[in-house]
C-alpha positions as CSV (number, residue, x, y, z in Angstrom):
1,M,-102.5,92.6,123.0
2,K,-103.9,95.9,120.8
3,T,-105.1,97.3,124.0
4,L,-101.5,97.7,125.7
5,I,-100.0,99.4,123.0
6,P,-101.3,103.5,123.9
7,L,-99.9,101.9,127.5
8,L,-96.1,101.7,126.4
9,P,-95.0,105.4,126.5
10,L,-97.1,105.8,129.7
11,C,-95.5,102.6,130.5
12,A,-91.9,104.3,129.6
13,A,-92.9,107.8,131.6
14,L,-94.2,106.2,134.9
15,A,-90.8,103.9,135.3
16,L,-88.2,107.2,134.8
17,N,-90.7,108.8,138.0
18,G,-90.4,105.3,139.6
19,C,-86.6,105.4,139.8
20,A,-86.3,109.4,140.1
21,G,-85.4,109.0,144.1
22,M,-83.4,106.7,143.7
23,D,-78.9,107.2,144.1
24,S,-77.9,105.2,141.0
25,K,-78.8,105.6,137.9
26,T,-77.4,102.7,136.4
27,E,-79.5,101.6,133.2
28,S,-80.4,97.9,135.2
29,A,-82.9,100.3,137.2
30,G,-84.7,101.8,134.6
31,I,-85.1,98.6,132.9
32,G,-86.4,97.0,136.1
33,A,-89.1,99.9,136.4
34,A,-90.3,99.2,132.8
35,I,-90.4,95.8,133.0
36,G,-92.5,96.1,135.9
37,C,-94.4,98.5,135.0
38,A,-96.1,96.4,131.8
39,A,-96.0,93.3,133.6
40,G,-98.0,95.3,135.9
41,A,-100.6,96.7,133.0
42,V,-100.5,93.2,131.4
43,L,-102.3,91.8,134.9
44,A,-104.3,94.3,135.2
45,T,-105.5,94.2,132.0
46,L,-105.9,90.9,132.5
47,T,-107.9,91.0,135.4
48,E,-110.3,93.4,133.7
49,S,-108.4,96.0,136.3
50,D,-107.0,99.8,135.0
51,A,-104.0,99.2,133.1
52,G,-102.6,102.6,134.1
53,A,-102.5,101.8,138.1
54,G,-101.3,98.5,137.8
55,C,-98.1,100.0,135.6
56,A,-97.9,102.6,138.1
57,A,-97.2,100.4,140.3
58,G,-95.8,97.6,138.8
59,A,-93.2,100.6,137.9
60,V,-92.3,101.2,141.6
61,V,-92.0,97.4,142.6
62,G,-89.7,96.9,139.5
63,G,-87.9,100.1,140.4
64,V,-87.1,98.2,143.8
65,I,-85.9,95.0,141.2
66,G,-83.2,97.3,138.8
67,Y,-81.9,98.7,142.6
68,I,-81.7,95.7,144.0
69,K,-80.2,93.6,140.4
70,A,-77.3,97.4,139.7
71,R,-76.2,96.3,143.5
72,N,-75.5,92.2,142.6
73,A,-74.0,93.8,139.2
74,E,-71.7,95.9,141.1
75,V,-70.5,93.5,143.0
76,A,-70.4,90.5,140.7
77,E,-67.9,93.3,138.5
78,A,-65.8,93.6,141.2
79,Q,-65.1,90.2,142.1
80,R,-64.1,89.9,138.7
81,A,-62.0,93.0,138.5
82,A,-60.1,91.4,141.7
83,E,-60.3,87.7,140.3
84,A,-57.9,89.1,137.0
85,V,-54.9,90.3,139.5
86,T,-54.6,86.4,141.0
87,V,-53.1,86.1,137.8
88,V,-50.4,88.7,138.7
89,K,-47.0,86.4,140.7
90,G,-46.9,87.4,144.5
91,A,-50.7,89.5,144.6
92,T,-53.5,89.3,147.1
93,V,-56.1,89.7,146.8
94,R,-58.8,90.6,149.7
95,P,-63.0,89.5,149.4
96,V,-65.4,92.0,148.2
97,Q,-66.6,94.3,150.9
98,T,-70.2,95.2,150.8
99,E,-72.3,97.4,153.1
100,Q,-76.5,97.1,153.8
101,V,-78.5,99.9,152.2
102,K,-82.2,100.5,153.1
103,V,-84.1,101.0,150.0
104,V,-87.5,102.0,150.4
105,D,-90.9,102.0,148.5
106,V,-91.9,105.0,149.7
107,K,-95.6,104.1,148.2
108,A,-96.2,100.5,149.2
109,N,-94.7,102.0,152.6
110,T,-91.9,98.6,152.6
111,T,-88.3,98.3,152.9
112,E,-85.9,95.8,151.6
113,T,-82.2,95.8,152.9
114,V,-79.6,95.2,150.1
115,S,-76.1,94.4,150.1
116,A,-74.2,97.3,148.1
117,F,-70.8,97.1,146.6
118,K,-68.3,99.3,148.9
119,S,-64.4,98.4,148.5
120,V,-62.5,96.3,146.8
121,S,-58.8,96.3,147.5
122,V,-55.6,93.9,146.6
123,D,-51.6,94.3,146.8
124,I,-49.3,94.1,143.6
125,P,-45.7,93.1,144.4
126,L,-43.6,96.5,142.8
127,S,-41.6,94.1,141.2
128,Q,-44.8,93.3,138.8
129,V,-46.4,96.1,138.3
130,D,-44.8,96.7,134.7
131,T,-45.1,93.6,133.6
132,K,-47.6,92.2,131.4
133,E,-49.9,90.8,133.5
134,G,-49.4,93.8,136.0
135,R,-50.5,96.4,133.9
136,E,-53.7,94.4,132.7
137,A,-54.8,93.9,136.3
138,M,-54.5,97.6,136.4
139,S,-56.0,97.9,133.4
140,K,-59.1,96.0,134.5
141,L,-58.9,97.7,137.5
142,E,-59.8,100.9,136.6
143,A,-62.4,100.3,133.9
144,Y,-63.9,98.8,137.1
145,A,-63.9,102.3,138.9
146,R,-64.7,104.0,135.3
147,K,-68.0,101.9,134.9
148,T,-69.2,102.2,138.3
149,A,-68.8,105.5,138.1
150,A,-70.4,106.2,134.9
151,D,-73.5,104.7,136.2
152,R,-73.3,105.2,139.1
153,G,-73.2,109.2,138.2
154,E,-71.1,109.5,141.1
155,T,-67.8,109.9,142.2
156,V,-65.7,106.6,142.8
157,D,-62.2,106.9,145.0
158,M,-59.2,104.9,143.6
159,T,-56.3,104.8,146.1
160,I,-52.9,103.4,145.1
161,A,-51.0,103.1,148.6
162,A,-47.0,102.3,148.8
163,A,-44.9,102.6,151.9
164,P,-42.8,105.8,152.0
165,S,-39.3,105.7,150.2
166,A,-36.7,105.2,153.1
167,N,-35.4,109.0,152.8
168,A,-39.5,110.3,153.5
169,K,-39.8,111.8,156.2
170,A,-41.4,109.3,158.7
171,N,-45.3,109.8,159.1
172,A,-47.1,107.5,161.7
173,S,-50.3,108.3,159.0
174,P,-50.8,108.4,155.0
175,V,-49.9,111.3,153.3
176,M,-51.5,112.1,150.0
177,L,-48.6,112.8,147.4
178,M,-51.2,113.4,144.5
179,E,-54.8,113.8,143.2
180,T,-56.2,113.8,140.2
181,M,-60.3,114.2,139.2
182,E,-61.4,111.5,135.5
183,N,-64.4,112.2,133.9
184,A,-66.6,108.7,133.2
185,G,-70.2,109.5,132.0
186,T,-71.4,111.2,134.2
187,G,-69.6,110.6,137.1
188,Q,-66.1,110.7,138.2
189,V,-63.2,108.6,139.3
190,R,-61.1,110.3,142.0
191,H,-57.2,108.6,141.8
192,T,-55.5,109.4,144.7
193,R,-51.9,108.1,145.5
194,V,-50.7,108.0,149.2
195,A,-47.8,106.7,150.5
196,D,-48.9,104.5,153.6
197,P,-46.6,103.4,156.5
198,R,-48.5,100.6,157.2
199,I,-48.3,99.3,153.3
200,P,-45.6,96.1,153.0
201,G,-42.4,97.6,151.5
202,N,-42.6,95.2,148.8
203,V,-46.5,96.0,147.7
204,Q,-48.5,98.4,146.4
205,R,-52.0,98.3,147.4
206,V,-54.6,99.4,145.2
207,T,-58.0,99.7,146.6
208,I,-61.3,101.3,144.5
209,E,-64.0,102.5,146.9
210,V,-67.5,103.6,146.9
211,K,-69.8,106.0,149.7
212,N,-73.2,104.3,149.7
213,K,-76.4,106.2,150.8
214,S,-77.6,104.4,154.4
215,R,-81.2,104.4,152.9
216,V,-82.8,105.2,149.5
217,E,-85.6,105.9,148.5
218,V,-87.7,104.9,145.4
């Protein structure tokens, strides 16, 4: 253990370097790299190999693990946020949508395919929007959007769509009514209100969506 103590600063530096190429800035990615670094150093020391090299190799593997962990956490959190809407009378919750992202370990020349969060969408009856349950459900959806934007350091879209009013000009496609930006850590949440003729007249549809890169290098 005394041999490993001087390696701790090295592990931290290599862990951060291993995560520099990722599009996600979640803490779990950094933690994964740090754990991988430490594990690599320990294994190398026990086998009387180069602990520094072991740390570097472990940090890269840990970075991939951290990325996967971060994406899994996003999906689980989206599911919890959507489930909070089920207490609202008449609400409809759609399954969380994911898309495949290729995560490339450039040093090991290996590729992992990861299911990343793409979007979640719920319908809340207009009659329930201003009820206690409706407000609490919206609060949890907003909190999820902010956390995802902050963790990723990116822009997350939160759209509230409703059918056009009876006296509105008829349009075949959605019309944006309002757009505001909210800072969330190093990311942002884009709040958009839309009049959409495809939405049933008695509900508002809330959709939270992110844009994933099809390929990420770590």
